[in-house]
N, C-alpha and C positions, 0 to 999 in steps of 0.2 A: 426759300426757293432760290435757285441759281438762274440768273438772267443770261441768256445766250441768244444770238451771237453777239460778240463784241470783240473788237480788235485788241491786240495786246496793249496798244498805246491809248485805248479808249477813244480813238478818233472815229468819226463817222465813216462807215464803209461806203464805197461806191456801189451802185445797184448790182453790178455783176458779182463783185466780191461778196456782197450781202446775200445774194441768192445762193452762191456756192456754200457759204458758211451755214446758212439756214438749212439747206438741203442735207448737208453733212450732219448737222445736229439732230434733225428729225430722223434721219436714217439710222444713226447710231443709237437713238433712244429705244427703238423697237425693231424695225426691219427696213431694209433698203427701199427707198422711194425716189421718184423723180419729181422735181418741182419746176414748173414752168410758169413764168409771169404772163399776164395778159399783154398782148401786143400793144406797144405804144405807152405802156404804164411802167415807170421805173419801180423796181421791186424794193420793198422794205419789209422787214419782218422781225418779230420779237417773240421769244418764248421763255417761259420760266417753268421749271420742272421740280417736283418734289416726289420722293419715294415714300411708300408706306407699306411695309411687309410684302414686297414683291410687286406692288401696284405702282404705276407711274401716273401722276396727275400733272398735266401740262396746261398752262394758260398761254394761249396763242393770240397774237395780233399781227395781221399781215395786210398787205395790199392784195388786190385781186390776183389769183393764181390758180393753177391746177396741180394737184398732187395725185400721182398715179403709181400703182404697183402692179405691173403686168410683165409678161414675157420672162426675160432673163433675170429680172429682179426677184422672181419667185424662186425660193429654194427650200427643199425639205429640211435643211439644217438650220433655217432661221427660227428664232423664237416665235411661238404661236400666241397671238393675243386676240382677244375681243376688245374693240375700242368703242367707247361711247362718247359721242360729242354732245355737249350741252351748249347750245347756241346763245351767245350773249348779244351780238349785234351783227348786222349783215345777214347774208344767206349762204347756206351750204347746200350745194346740189351734189348728191352722192349717188353713184351707180355701182351696184354689185348684184350678182346672181340674177341678172335680167330685170332687176327692179331699179327704178330711178325715183328718188324722193328729194324734196326741197324742205330743208329745216330752217325755220324762221326763229327770231328771238324767243327764247323760252322753251323751244322744242328740244327733245332728245332724239338722237338717231345713232344706230349701231352698225358696225361693219367688222369684218374679220380679216386679219392680215394673211391668212392662209390661202386666200383666193383673190383673183384680180379685182381691183376697184379703181374708181376715179372720183376725186373730190374736188369740185370747183368752188372756190371761195369768192363770193361776189359781194361788192359793197366797198365804199371807200374806208369804212371803219370796221372791218371784219374782225370779230373777236369770238373766241370759243374756248371752252375748257374741255380737254380730252382726257378721259380715264382709260388707261391701257391695263386690262386684266388678263393675266395668263390664262389660257383656255383650260388648263387642268384645274384651275380654281373653281371652275363652273360645272365640271362634270358631276352628276349626270344631267345638268340643267341647261345644256346648250341649245336644245331644240327651240324654245321660244325666241331665242336670239337669231338662230340660223334661218328661221321662217320669216324674220322681219328685218333682215339686213336692208339698209337704205330706205326703211319705212319710218318717217318721222313720228314721234310719239309726243303729243302735247303734254306739258307738265301740269295736268289738271287733277290727277289722282293724289291722294295724301302721300303715298310713298314717293311719287315723282316730285311733288313740291318739296318734300323733306330732302330728297337727293339734290335738287337744285339749290336749296339753301345751303347744304353742306358744301357743294362745289363753289358756290359764291364766296363763302367764308374762306375756303382754301385758296381761291384765286386772289384774295386780298392780302393774304398773310405771307410775308416773305420767307418765314422759316417754318411754316406749317408742315407737319408730316415728315420731318426728317427721318431718314431710314435708321438713324442711331437713337431715336427717341424711344424711351420705354413704352410710350403710348402708341408707337407706330403699328404694332401688330393688331391692337384693338381698333385703330382707325381703319386698317386694311380690312378687317372682318366686317366693320360697320358699313364700309363702302360696298363690299361684295354683297352683303345681305340686302342693302337698300336697292342695288341694281337688280338683284334677283326678284325682290318684291315688286318692283316696277313692272318687269316683263311678265312675271307669273300672273299678275292681275289683269293683263290685257285680254280682250275678247279673243276667242279662237279664230285662227286664220282660216278663211274659206279654202277647203281642199287640203288643209294641213292637219297634222295631228293635234296641235295645240297642247298646252300644258295639261297633263292628266291630274286627277285628284292626288295621286301619289306625288307628282311634282310639286303641287301646291302645299302638301303636307311637309315635304322636305324643305321647301323654301321658307315656310312659316317657322319651322323648327330651327333652322339656321339663324333666323333673325331673333330668336328668343331663347337661345341656349342658356343664357344667364339667368333665366327665370326658373327658380327651384320648383315652381308649380307646373312647369311645362310637362304635358303628357297627352295621351290620346283624347281625354275628355276636353281639355282646354283647347286643343287644336280643332276638334270637331265643332265646338261652340264658335270659335273664331272664323271658321270657314263656312259655317251655316249648314253643316251636314251632320249625319248621325255617327256615333262611335262605330257602329257596325259597318257603315260605308267606308270609314277610314281603314278599319281592319281588313275589309275585303279587298279594297283597291291596292293597299300596300302588299298584301299577300300575293296578289296577281303579279306584282313586280318583284317578288322574291325577298321581301324583308318585312320585319315587324317594326312598328313605330318606336317602341320602347328600346329595342336593341339598336336601332339606327341612331337615336338620340344619345344613348349611352356611349356608342363608339365615337360619335363626333365630339362629345364632351371629353372623353379620354384622350383623343388626339390633340385637342387644344391644351389640355392640362400638360400632356407630355411636351408639347412645343414650348410652353411657358417655363416648364421645369428646366429645359435645356438652354433657355435664353439667359446668357450671363448678365444681362441688364436687369433681370428679375431675381438674381441670386439672393437678394435680401428679403424676399417675400417667402413666407412659410408655405408649406404644401397645403394646409387647410385654407389659407387665404386665396391661393391660386385656384383650388377646387371650387371655392365659393364663387369666384369670378365666373365660373362656367356652370353655376346652378347646382353644385353638389355641396350640400351643407353638412351632411352626415358622412364623415370620412371613415366610419368604422369598417366598411367593406371596400373602400377605395383601393387598398393595397392588393387585395385578392383580385378585384376586377382588372386592375392595372397589370398584374402579373399574368393573368389569363390572356389579356390583349397583346402585351408586349414582351412577355417572358421575364420580367423583372419588376421589382417594386419601385415606387417613386423614390424612396430613400436610396436604393441601389443605383438608380439612374442618375441621381444628383451626385453621388459619390464618384461614379465613373466619369461624369461630365467634369467635375472639379479636378480629378486626377489628370484628365486629358489636357 
């Protein structure tokens, strides 16, 4: 991880300079924000960030302040992120979409950079880990998040505890999740799958649509793409429903479970085949990473989906 802000001479910054440097660092990481300290309290802040396959994981420690993204700071050209806070110490008071929540140590709370928000950091030793996930990584699963922006989620479920443990380890490791690491894409997939699992497992929001059974099917499948036994039957057992229910609900949303799983697996195989950091891995080993052990029909399925075989894709990638 890279620690910022820090002066070129590594000398301590005065409060005003530290505030400006911190605000610039936070704004450049995702989207423009305004940071304002609590009146009468000298500002100090520290952040360390690591990237993993397009995700940004940031460990933050600051004095009390308010971060806001409103008015002219909002632009349709800005990158679009869903951000998830895991509170380590102090309190985060977050406002968005007419909701206001207070996240205490151990809680998770989400918000989106596409709409106005205010985040008040309270406590003399405020610390949090923030995961910024590009919104397009979560389609079509944004609904459970959009319905719960600024609503704290206690880390009591198994997925939430696992996610908290993962973020705890990342926050302690100075070089974890380097964007150049061969494991970065797998770490990014794991984080996204865990975040989806946490929110898909929450009770339905009163007055809201809540995650449908089809949402839960897709979320479970994403988290288990590497399991060669993943299928309608195993998903139905895991979700406590019948195979018929799975087929019916997925059909109502215009897809079949088997085809959806196959497409997601092929997309990830294609991504890995194009990754120069994985050039030394064979196509069968990459396919096995995503749950396909029998590669007999892989070339045909790959050509149907992308218009070329895995071997052709790799040759073109190498030539480029």
